[in-house]
Residue frames relative to the residue before (quaternion, step in Angstrom):
aa qw qx qy qz dx dy dz
M 1.0000 0.0000 0.0000 0.0000 0.00 0.00 0.00
P 0.6128 -0.5295 0.4226 0.4068 3.61 -1.19 0.49
I 0.5838 -0.6168 0.3921 0.3535 3.58 -1.06 0.69
N 0.3879 -0.7162 0.5345 0.2255 3.56 -1.18 0.63
D 0.7497 -0.4145 0.2700 0.4395 3.57 -1.33 0.08
Q 0.6580 0.5175 -0.3223 0.4421 3.58 0.95 -0.84
Q 0.6429 0.5097 -0.3210 0.4731 3.58 1.02 -0.80
L 0.6506 0.5088 -0.3156 0.4672 3.58 0.97 -0.87
Y 0.6031 0.5602 -0.3463 0.4500 3.58 1.01 -0.82
Q 0.7007 0.4736 -0.2734 0.4582 3.57 0.84 -0.99
I 0.6272 0.5391 -0.3346 0.4516 3.59 1.04 -0.79
I 0.6727 0.4891 -0.2939 0.4710 3.58 0.91 -0.93
L 0.6583 0.5076 -0.3058 0.4642 3.56 1.01 -0.84
D 0.6842 0.4954 -0.2865 0.4520 3.59 0.85 -0.99
G 0.7151 0.4425 -0.2501 0.4798 3.57 1.07 -0.73
S 0.3880 -0.7497 0.4519 0.2883 3.58 1.35 0.01
Y 0.2727 0.7720 -0.5261 0.2299 3.56 0.99 0.82
L 0.7750 0.0761 -0.0589 0.6245 3.57 1.28 -0.48
E 0.5468 -0.5633 0.4913 0.3773 3.55 -1.25 0.39
E 0.6038 -0.5992 0.3794 0.3640 3.59 -1.01 0.80
K 0.6360 0.5411 -0.3377 0.4344 3.60 0.94 -0.82
E 0.6724 0.4914 -0.2894 0.4719 3.57 0.96 -0.92
L 0.6630 0.5120 -0.3017 0.4553 3.57 1.00 -0.83
V 0.6216 0.5380 -0.3307 0.4634 3.59 1.02 -0.80
Q 0.6661 0.5001 -0.2952 0.4680 3.57 0.95 -0.91
A 0.6452 0.5191 -0.3190 0.4611 3.59 0.98 -0.85
K 0.6517 0.5144 -0.3129 0.4612 3.58 0.94 -0.87
K 0.6447 0.5251 -0.3159 0.4570 3.56 0.98 -0.86
E 0.6899 0.4727 -0.2824 0.4699 3.59 0.90 -0.92
A 0.6212 0.5319 -0.3405 0.4639 3.60 1.05 -0.73
E 0.6602 0.5011 -0.3062 0.4683 3.58 0.95 -0.85
A 0.6377 0.5323 -0.3244 0.4525 3.58 1.02 -0.79
K 0.7256 0.4054 -0.2250 0.5085 3.57 1.07 -0.75
K 0.3614 -0.7437 0.4743 0.3022 3.58 1.35 -0.09
T 0.4359 0.6671 -0.4567 0.3955 3.51 1.05 0.94
P 0.5248 -0.6156 0.4668 0.3573 3.64 -0.94 0.75
L 0.6044 -0.6026 0.3822 0.3542 3.57 -1.03 0.81
H 0.6629 0.5066 -0.3223 0.4472 3.61 0.88 -0.89
A 0.6441 0.5152 -0.3252 0.4626 3.59 1.03 -0.78
Y 0.6456 0.5200 -0.3224 0.4570 3.58 0.97 -0.83
L 0.6754 0.5116 -0.2995 0.4387 3.58 0.86 -0.95
T 0.6980 0.4546 -0.2803 0.4770 3.59 0.97 -0.81
E 0.6448 0.5290 -0.3266 0.4446 3.60 0.98 -0.83
K 0.7128 0.4346 -0.2483 0.4913 3.58 1.05 -0.76
G 0.4669 -0.6995 0.4310 0.3269 3.58 1.27 -0.13
V 0.3587 0.7383 -0.4951 0.2846 3.57 1.22 0.40
L 0.7677 -0.0218 0.0328 0.6396 3.57 1.03 -0.89
T 0.4404 -0.6611 0.5254 0.3049 3.60 -1.13 0.53
A 0.6335 -0.5267 0.4000 0.4015 3.57 -1.23 0.43
D 0.6493 0.5263 -0.3240 0.4433 3.59 0.96 -0.83
L 0.6487 0.5123 -0.3238 0.4604 3.58 0.98 -0.79
I 0.6295 0.5136 -0.3285 0.4816 3.58 1.04 -0.75
G 0.6481 0.5217 -0.3119 0.4588 3.57 0.97 -0.87
Q 0.6627 0.5024 -0.2986 0.4683 3.56 0.96 -0.86
A 0.6316 0.5337 -0.3288 0.4562 3.58 1.05 -0.76
I 0.6716 0.4835 -0.2988 0.4753 3.57 0.93 -0.90
A 0.6359 0.5300 -0.3279 0.4551 3.58 0.94 -0.89
E 0.6427 0.5291 -0.3140 0.4564 3.57 0.98 -0.87
S 0.6444 0.5235 -0.3277 0.4509 3.60 1.03 -0.76
F 0.6857 0.4341 -0.2697 0.5183 3.59 1.19 -0.54
K 0.3708 -0.7334 0.4710 0.3206 3.58 1.35 -0.17
L 0.5110 0.6020 -0.4245 0.4431 3.54 1.01 0.99
P 0.5381 -0.5785 0.4773 0.3848 3.61 -1.21 0.32
Y 0.4170 -0.6837 0.5400 0.2590 3.56 -1.23 0.51
A 0.1744 -0.7767 0.6000 0.0790 3.58 -0.85 1.01
D 0.2059 -0.7931 0.5667 0.0859 3.58 -0.44 1.24
L 0.2283 -0.8228 0.5110 0.0986 3.57 -0.24 1.30
N 0.5832 0.5631 -0.3811 0.4446 3.58 1.26 -0.05
S 0.7342 0.4022 -0.2373 0.4929 3.58 0.89 -0.90
Q 0.7767 0.1554 -0.1029 0.6016 3.60 1.17 -0.47
K 0.0162 -0.8404 0.5405 -0.0366 3.54 0.34 1.29
P 0.3738 -0.7418 0.5071 0.2300 3.61 -0.67 1.06
S 0.5369 -0.6194 0.4648 0.3346 3.57 -1.17 0.59
A 0.6410 -0.5174 0.3959 0.4058 3.57 -1.26 0.39
E 0.6210 0.5478 -0.3351 0.4495 3.58 1.03 -0.80
Q 0.6488 0.5199 -0.3009 0.4671 3.55 1.02 -0.85
V 0.6674 0.5089 -0.2975 0.4550 3.58 0.88 -0.97
K 0.6981 0.5019 -0.2708 0.4330 3.58 0.96 -0.89
K 0.4521 0.6673 -0.4692 0.3609 3.59 1.22 0.12
I 0.6637 0.3517 -0.2840 0.5959 3.56 1.32 -0.20
P 0.4947 -0.6758 0.4469 0.3145 3.64 -0.66 1.02
E 0.6519 -0.5803 0.3291 0.3605 3.56 -1.03 0.88
D 0.6677 0.5131 -0.3231 0.4319 3.61 0.78 -0.96
G 0.6915 0.4739 -0.2780 0.4689 3.57 0.88 -0.94
A 0.6398 0.5365 -0.3268 0.4428 3.56 0.98 -0.85
K 0.7070 0.4541 -0.2640 0.4735 3.58 0.92 -0.90
Q 0.6750 0.5076 -0.3014 0.4425 3.56 0.91 -0.88
L 0.7828 0.3042 -0.1502 0.5216 3.57 0.90 -0.95
R 0.3612 -0.7707 0.4550 0.2620 3.57 1.38 -0.06
L 0.3408 0.7533 -0.4666 0.3141 3.52 0.77 1.19
I 0.0083 -0.7763 0.6301 -0.0128 3.54 -1.11 0.78
V 0.3965 -0.6776 0.5630 0.2583 3.55 -1.03 0.84
F 0.2266 -0.8122 0.5280 0.1012 3.56 -0.39 1.25
S 0.7751 -0.1520 0.1123 0.6030 3.58 0.98 -0.82
E 0.0835 -0.7969 0.5980 0.0194 3.56 -1.23 0.50
T 0.0686 -0.7586 0.6469 0.0360 3.53 -1.08 0.83
A 0.7560 -0.3859 0.2643 0.4579 3.56 -1.30 -0.09
D 0.8218 0.2160 -0.1018 0.5173 3.59 1.02 -0.68
K 0.7774 0.2766 -0.1584 0.5423 3.61 1.23 0.03
V 0.0780 -0.7681 0.6335 0.0512 3.56 -1.16 0.70
V 0.2197 -0.7593 0.6003 0.1215 3.55 -0.99 0.92
I 0.1070 -0.7878 0.6063 0.0146 3.55 -0.70 1.17
T 0.1303 -0.8081 0.5709 0.0638 3.56 -0.71 1.04
T 0.0128 0.7866 -0.6132 0.0711 3.55 -1.14 0.74
D 0.3709 -0.6887 0.5527 0.2876 3.58 -1.26 0.15
N 0.7029 0.3961 -0.2361 0.5416 3.55 1.34 0.17
P 0.0502 0.8817 -0.4688 0.0183 3.60 0.86 0.95
E 0.6349 0.5524 -0.3395 0.4202 3.61 1.18 -0.34
N 0.4600 0.6740 -0.4553 0.3562 3.60 1.27 0.01
S 0.3923 -0.7668 0.4657 0.2031 3.57 -0.56 1.17
K 0.6118 0.5813 -0.3471 0.4090 3.59 1.21 -0.34
I 0.4945 0.7047 -0.4184 0.2895 3.59 1.19 -0.40
L 0.7142 0.4504 -0.2773 0.4585 3.59 0.69 -1.03
K 0.6136 0.5485 -0.3497 0.4476 3.60 1.04 -0.69
K 0.6718 0.4861 -0.2838 0.4815 3.55 1.10 -0.75
I 0.7341 0.4725 -0.2324 0.4286 3.57 0.91 -0.96
E 0.6309 0.5974 -0.3502 0.3500 3.59 0.83 -0.93
P 0.6846 0.4703 -0.3209 0.4551 3.68 0.84 -0.76
L 0.6415 0.5427 -0.3228 0.4356 3.59 1.17 -0.54
F 0.7854 0.2058 -0.0942 0.5761 3.57 1.16 -0.60
P 0.0358 -0.8424 0.5376 0.0040 3.60 0.57 1.14
K 0.8420 0.1845 -0.1736 0.4764 3.54 -1.18 0.78
K 0.6188 0.5098 -0.3702 0.4692 3.60 1.22 0.37
K 0.4707 -0.6423 0.5216 0.3062 3.53 -1.11 0.68
I 0.2183 -0.7866 0.5681 0.1046 3.56 -0.88 0.97
Q 0.0890 -0.7847 0.6134 0.0077 3.55 -0.77 1.13
L 0.2546 -0.7586 0.5800 0.1527 3.59 -0.79 1.00
A 0.0608 -0.7667 0.6383 0.0332 3.54 -1.18 0.68
Y 0.3877 -0.7078 0.5375 0.2446 3.55 -1.28 0.22
S 0.0135 -0.7667 0.6416 0.0167 3.57 -1.14 0.79
L 0.6061 -0.5705 0.4139 0.3686 3.56 -1.19 0.52
S 0.6143 -0.5931 0.3858 0.3492 3.57 -1.09 0.80
K 0.6441 0.5293 -0.3280 0.4442 3.59 0.93 -0.88
D 0.6746 0.4945 -0.2990 0.4594 3.59 0.94 -0.86
I 0.6029 0.5351 -0.3433 0.4821 3.59 1.10 -0.71
D 0.6614 0.5150 -0.3039 0.4528 3.58 0.89 -0.99
D 0.6661 0.5202 -0.3069 0.4375 3.57 0.88 -0.95
I 0.6690 0.4964 -0.3032 0.4627 3.59 0.92 -0.88
L 0.6719 0.4941 -0.3020 0.4618 3.59 0.88 -0.93
T 0.6484 0.5169 -0.3141 0.4624 3.58 1.01 -0.82
D 0.6785 0.4997 -0.2907 0.4533 3.58 0.85 -0.98
T 0.7056 0.4924 -0.2652 0.4351 3.57 0.99 -0.85
Y 0.8267 0.3079 -0.1254 0.4540 3.55 0.74 -1.03
R 0.5863 0.5998 -0.3876 0.3825 3.62 1.12 -0.34
Q 0.3776 -0.6881 0.5717 0.2390 3.56 -0.92 0.91
T 0.5726 -0.5797 0.4378 0.3801 3.58 -1.14 0.50
L 0.6228 -0.5350 0.4075 0.3999 3.56 -1.21 0.46
A 0.6199 0.5591 -0.3466 0.4279 3.58 0.99 -0.81
T 0.6475 0.5127 -0.3134 0.4687 3.58 0.98 -0.85
R 0.6891 0.4709 -0.2837 0.4721 3.57 0.91 -0.89
F 0.5953 0.5465 -0.3634 0.4635 3.60 1.08 -0.66
S 0.6593 0.5192 -0.3054 0.4500 3.58 0.90 -0.95
K 0.6538 0.5122 -0.3113 0.4619 3.57 0.98 -0.84
I 0.6436 0.5216 -0.3187 0.4605 3.59 0.95 -0.89
I 0.6783 0.4938 -0.2884 0.4613 3.57 0.91 -0.97
S 0.6698 0.5123 -0.3051 0.4425 3.61 0.93 -0.87
E 0.6723 0.4905 -0.2977 0.4678 3.58 1.12 -0.62
Q 0.2991 -0.8126 0.4604 0.1955 3.57 1.37 -0.12
G 0.3382 0.7310 -0.5141 0.2949 3.55 0.94 0.89
R 0.7385 -0.3128 0.2903 0.5220 3.56 -1.09 -0.77
V 0.2328 -0.8545 0.4466 0.1272 3.53 0.37 1.34
A 0.6990 0.4992 -0.2983 0.4162 3.61 0.67 -1.07
P 0.7227 0.4277 -0.2948 0.4558 3.65 0.64 -0.94
E 0.6506 0.5170 -0.3303 0.4475 3.60 1.02 -0.71
I 0.6420 0.5038 -0.3243 0.4783 3.60 1.01 -0.77
I 0.6421 0.5193 -0.3249 0.4609 3.59 0.96 -0.85
T 0.6432 0.5262 -0.3238 0.4523 3.59 0.95 -0.84
E 0.6567 0.5052 -0.3135 0.4639 3.59 0.93 -0.88
I 0.6533 0.5124 -0.3129 0.4612 3.59 0.96 -0.85
F 0.6702 0.4974 -0.3003 0.4617 3.59 0.87 -0.93
N 0.6570 0.5131 -0.3190 0.4510 3.59 0.93 -0.86
D 0.6518 0.5040 -0.3145 0.4714 3.58 0.97 -0.84
A 0.6527 0.5364 -0.3181 0.4302 3.56 0.90 -0.95
T 0.7061 0.4360 -0.2786 0.4835 3.60 0.89 -0.85
D 0.5973 0.5537 -0.3677 0.4488 3.61 1.08 -0.61
F 0.7436 0.3825 -0.2075 0.5076 3.56 0.98 -0.87
K 0.4082 -0.7465 0.4369 0.2919 3.58 1.38 0.18
A 0.1713 0.7976 -0.5489 0.1821 3.54 0.89 1.01
S 0.3722 -0.7114 0.5477 0.2352 3.56 -1.14 0.63
D 0.8001 0.1145 -0.0420 0.5874 3.59 1.16 -0.57
I 0.1729 -0.7247 0.6525 0.1383 3.54 -1.33 0.48
H 0.1201 -0.7890 0.6007 0.0469 3.59 -0.86 0.99
F 0.1162 -0.7289 0.6696 0.0828 3.56 -1.07 0.86
E 0.0048 -0.8363 0.5452 -0.0573 3.58 -0.35 1.25
P 0.2735 -0.7979 0.5162 0.1485 3.62 -0.24 1.25
Q 0.1087 -0.7576 0.6417 0.0494 3.52 -1.08 0.86
E 0.7795 -0.3521 0.2056 0.4755 3.60 -1.22 -0.12
K 0.8346 0.1399 -0.0420 0.5312 3.62 0.80 -0.98
E 0.7789 0.2362 -0.1164 0.5691 3.58 1.23 -0.39
V 0.3224 -0.7003 0.5935 0.2312 3.51 -1.37 0.13
A 0.2801 -0.7668 0.5563 0.1555 3.57 -0.67 1.10
V 0.1900 -0.7436 0.6320 0.1074 3.55 -1.01 0.93
R 0.0029 -0.8096 0.5856 -0.0402 3.57 -0.72 1.08
F 0.2322 -0.7462 0.6094 0.1339 3.55 -1.17 0.72
R 0.2674 -0.7084 0.6196 0.2065 3.55 -1.12 0.66
I 0.0296 0.8004 -0.5913 0.0942 3.56 -0.49 1.28
D 0.8300 -0.0434 -0.0270 0.5554 3.58 -0.67 1.12
G 0.7363 -0.4509 0.2193 0.4544 3.54 1.01 0.89
V 0.6748 0.4699 -0.2876 0.4911 3.60 1.28 -0.16
L 0.3498 -0.7375 0.5436 0.1954 3.57 -0.88 0.99
R 0.0144 -0.8232 0.5648 -0.0561 3.58 -0.61 1.18
E 0.4614 -0.6805 0.4906 0.2886 3.56 -0.96 0.84
A 0.2120 -0.8002 0.5544 0.0861 3.57 -0.88 1.03
G 0.7787 -0.2325 0.1720 0.5568 3.60 1.06 -0.66
L 0.3582 -0.7109 0.5633 0.2215 3.55 -1.37 0.13
I 0.1974 -0.7695 0.5992 0.0994 3.57 -1.00 0.88
P 0.4762 -0.6372 0.5077 0.3307 3.64 -0.89 0.82
K 0.5357 -0.6999 0.3672 0.2971 3.56 -0.77 1.04
E 0.5927 0.6020 -0.3781 0.3787 3.61 1.10 -0.55
Y 0.6899 0.4546 -0.2862 0.4853 3.61 1.20 -0.34
Y 0.5082 0.7049 -0.3993 0.2923 3.57 1.25 -0.26
E 0.6141 0.5646 -0.3677 0.4109 3.62 0.95 -0.75
N 0.6623 0.4969 -0.3111 0.4665 3.60 0.94 -0.84
I 0.6251 0.5292 -0.3345 0.4662 3.58 1.09 -0.74
I 0.6441 0.5151 -0.3170 0.4683 3.59 0.94 -0.92
N 0.6818 0.5030 -0.2997 0.4384 3.57 0.82 -1.00
R 0.6433 0.5188 -0.3302 0.4561 3.57 0.97 -0.78
L 0.6665 0.4875 -0.3015 0.4767 3.58 0.96 -0.85
K 0.6259 0.5339 -0.3367 0.4581 3.58 1.04 -0.73
V 0.6478 0.5124 -0.3174 0.4659 3.59 0.93 -0.86
Q 0.6625 0.5091 -0.3061 0.4563 3.57 0.93 -0.89
A 0.7369 0.3954 -0.2138 0.5049 3.57 1.11 -0.71
N 0.4411 -0.7199 0.4307 0.3189 3.60 1.33 0.19
L 0.4151 0.6806 -0.4900 0.3527 3.57 0.95 0.95
R 0.5981 -0.5693 0.4241 0.3720 3.57 -1.28 0.33
I 0.3046 -0.7643 0.5395 0.1790 3.57 -0.77 1.00
D 0.6626 0.4967 -0.3117 0.4660 3.61 1.26 -0.28
E 0.6008 0.5337 -0.3630 0.4716 3.58 1.28 0.16
H 0.0006 -0.8358 0.5459 -0.0588 3.56 -0.59 1.23
F 0.7400 0.4385 -0.2146 0.4626 3.60 1.22 -0.28
S 0.6937 0.3742 -0.2794 0.5484 3.58 1.27 0.25
A 0.5502 -0.6045 0.4575 0.3501 3.56 -1.16 0.59
Q 0.0631 -0.7806 0.6211 0.0316 3.54 -1.15 0.70
D 0.1187 -0.7781 0.6140 0.0590 3.56 -1.16 0.68
G 0.1240 0.7888 -0.5940 0.0977 3.54 -1.06 0.76
A 0.3360 -0.7111 0.5725 0.2316 3.53 -1.32 -0.24
L 0.0391 -0.7944 0.6059 0.0191 3.54 -1.14 0.60
H 0.2764 -0.7338 0.6021 0.1504 3.54 -1.34 0.37
F 0.0765 0.7974 -0.5962 0.0530 3.57 -0.97 0.82
I 0.3914 -0.6797 0.5629 0.2609 3.54 -1.32 0.26
S 0.0059 -0.7941 0.6069 -0.0324 3.57 -0.79 1.06
N 0.8296 -0.0566 -0.0065 0.5554 3.56 -0.68 1.13
N 0.6876 -0.5214 0.2519 0.4381 3.55 1.00 1.02
K 0.6435 0.4811 -0.3408 0.4882 3.59 1.22 0.38
P 0.4581 -0.6935 0.4791 0.2824 3.62 -0.96 0.83
V 0.0317 -0.7849 0.6188 -0.0061 3.56 -1.04 0.83
D 0.2008 -0.7408 0.6276 0.1305 3.56 -1.01 0.85
A 0.0486 -0.8055 0.5905 0.0087 3.56 -1.11 0.64
R 0.2824 -0.7053 0.6203 0.1948 3.52 -1.21 0.63
L 0.1702 -0.8148 0.5528 0.0395 3.54 -0.81 1.04
S 0.0427 -0.7753 0.6301 0.0071 3.56 -0.98 0.93
I 0.1088 -0.7832 0.6110 0.0373 3.56 -0.95 0.93
I 0.0472 -0.8035 0.5926 -0.0317 3.54 -0.79 1.09
P 0.3813 -0.7271 0.5154 0.2458 3.64 -0.73 0.96
T 0.0302 -0.7712 0.6358 0.0088 3.59 -1.08 0.81
L 0.7030 -0.4553 0.3253 0.4389 3.58 -1.27 0.11
D 0.7405 0.4017 -0.2235 0.4902 3.61 1.07 -0.69
G 0.7500 -0.3107 0.2096 0.5451 3.58 1.25 0.02
E 0.6706 -0.5086 0.3626 0.4001 3.54 -1.31 -0.08
K 0.2638 -0.7563 0.5837 0.1333 3.55 -0.79 1.08
I 0.1621 -0.7885 0.5894 0.0682 3.58 -0.98 0.91
V 0.0341 -0.7582 0.6505 0.0291 3.54 -1.08 0.80
L 0.1048 -0.7814 0.6145 0.0293 3.54 -0.84 1.06
R 0.1757 -0.7520 0.6277 0.0975 3.58 -0.81 1.03
L 0.2597 -0.8055 0.5187 0.1212 3.57 -0.47 1.22
L 0.1524 -0.7682 0.6189 0.0608 3.53 -0.99 0.95
A 0.1360 0.8292 -0.5215 0.1482 3.53 0.78 1.12
E 0.7168 -0.4547 0.3176 0.4226 3.55 -1.33 0.28
Y 0.6713 0.5111 -0.3152 0.4345 3.59 0.99 -0.79
M 0.6405 0.5063 -0.3327 0.4720 3.60 1.26 -0.21
R 0.5458 0.6310 -0.3992 0.3801 3.58 1.24 -0.31
G 0.7440 0.3903 -0.2878 0.4596 3.50 -1.16 0.56
F 0.5480 0.5826 -0.4087 0.4395 3.57 1.28 -0.04
G 0.0726 0.8323 -0.5402 0.1009 3.56 -0.47 1.18
L 0.7926 -0.3112 0.2241 0.4740 3.51 -1.31 -0.27
N 0.6250 0.5650 -0.3393 0.4183 3.58 1.05 -0.71
D 0.6866 0.5114 -0.2724 0.4391 3.56 1.20 -0.60
L 0.5655 0.6441 -0.3714 0.3570 3.60 1.27 -0.12
G 0.4720 -0.7003 0.4329 0.3153 3.59 1.23 -0.14
L 0.3539 0.7380 -0.5029 0.2778 3.60 1.16 0.49
S 0.5209 -0.5862 0.5018 0.3650 3.55 -1.20 0.48
P 0.6621 -0.5092 0.3527 0.4218 3.62 -1.14 0.46
A 0.6582 0.5161 -0.3165 0.4475 3.58 0.96 -0.84
D 0.6778 0.4821 -0.2938 0.4710 3.60 0.91 -0.92
Q 0.6367 0.5196 -0.3395 0.4575 3.59 1.00 -0.77
K 0.6398 0.5205 -0.3266 0.4616 3.59 0.98 -0.82
N 0.6549 0.5114 -0.3121 0.4606 3.60 0.95 -0.88
T 0.6498 0.5213 -0.3116 0.4571 3.58 1.02 -0.85
E 0.6710 0.5065 -0.2966 0.4531 3.58 0.94 -0.89
E 0.6772 0.5009 -0.2922 0.4529 3.58 1.13 -0.59
V 0.5340 0.6393 -0.4101 0.3714 3.59 1.25 -0.30
């Protein structure tokens, strides 16, 4: 399994990447904010993600594979079958005529070589280490079908369209660590957009004939009136996404093309974000705190 906070603490301490006093304080503050230690250290600028990755790789006595600066192609990643890649968390980082470098965040798993050797016969296999977040991002980008494709499949199967579409949207939003989900009705379709790192990005389109059921389901979950279509409404709802609880604030605004929905997600990855994280100058932060 990927390393936990206590293991990371020991790796950083043993490698003298931080003074013990500073590391103890960082761990205490991360725990108070319920934030993973690596996330706290990078968000505060105490250590870079690459430095943390290199420290962990060094503890395994492996090279560090930076999946951000050298991102493998989808074709390259798919050389390992999807089930094996996801289960063992494996990515083909590079390949030559006589050698292949496989990166993972779980290099001590004894099943890795058994899985890899038949796929690359007569080639030397070199294991490397990559950060868990980078592994997740590559696997998600490579193997996830677009929302539009999944919407079409749900509709063609004629099942419970509204709840299944909502589940797919919520799962994608939390996977991509979106802060907001927008449902924006247009003349014939409804655009679904995610706000990721402050930027609003289109995620998919829903045929408009299914939108009323989606709105009504969200209204029921948020204890709002389903017979009100011409006034703004606000509420809150709770859902489970990828086995994790998420709270959301919901706002509905009437428009000429229908009711627009905005969901502000209060997921675990959003916790711990405070005034210190806004990039304010010390003077502006002090003025804000005094208001």
